[in-house]
N, C-alpha and C positions, 0 to 999 in steps of 0.2 A: 492485437491481443490474441492469445491462444484460446481464451474463454470469453464468455459474455462480459461486457463491461457492466459492473454493478454499482459503481460509485464514481463520482466526478466532483472535483473541486478546483477552484481557481486560486492562485496566489493573490493576496489582496491588491497588489499593484497591477495585476492582469498580465504579467509577463510569462507566467507558467501555468500549466494545467496538470493536475495529478489525477490518475485513474486507478481503480481497483477492479479486479476481475474475478471470475469463478475458477481460475486456475492458479491461485496463490501468488499472483503478480501485482505489484504496484509499479506504475510507470509515471515518469515525469517527462513532460513535453514542453518544448518552447512554444508559447502561444503564437508567436510571429510566424513560425515556419511549420508548426505541428510535427516537428521532428522529435523522436524519442531521444531524450538525453540520458536517462537511466531506466533500467528495468531491474527491479529487486524482487527476489522470491521471498515470500513470507509464509509462515504457517504450515510448512511441510515438516513432519517429524518422522524419523525412522521408526519410532515406537508405535505409531499408528498405521504402519504399512505404507508410509509415504503418500497418504491421501492428501489431495489438494484441499485447501480451505477456500472459502468464499470471502472476498474482501468487501464487506458490506458498507464500510464507511471510510472516507479519507478526508483529510483537511491539511492545508498547507499554510504555514505562517510566513510572514514577510521575510524572515531570515532564511527561508528555504527548508526549515524543519517540516517533515511530513509525519502525520499520525495516521495509522491504519488500524481499523478494528475488523476482526475476522470471525468466521463461523465456529472457530474452536475456542472462543472466549478470550482471545488474546488481543492486546493492543501493542503495536510496534511503533517505535519512534525511529524515523529514518532521516539520515543526513541527506537532504535532497540535492546538495551540491556535490557530494561524493558518491551517492548511490549506495550507501551501506546502512544496515540496521545498527543503531547505536544503543537502543534499549528495547527490552521485550518484557511486557507485563502480562501475567496470567491471573485474571481476577477469579476465575472459577474454571472447572474442568468441563469441556465438552458442550458449552453453550454459546449461543450467538452473543456478540457484543451489541 
């Protein structure tokens, strides 16, 4: 990770680990090898000068879907198999999830 790891979660089957950090990154790892499978940037906006967000919370469903909550008040839904953001929700402006 480029920043401190702030959140960690296991896939219910135990085959994968997902982490969130202080540099706007969510990473998916193989639990067997601890190899990074995907690294996804979340929470960086040009409108706020490109400041990084802190990924305070992550969760992974059995189907590989990842949820990430950040310090900018956003929740991202990530396809953990493809490594892409598929939904982005903003509940409020400028506050932690």
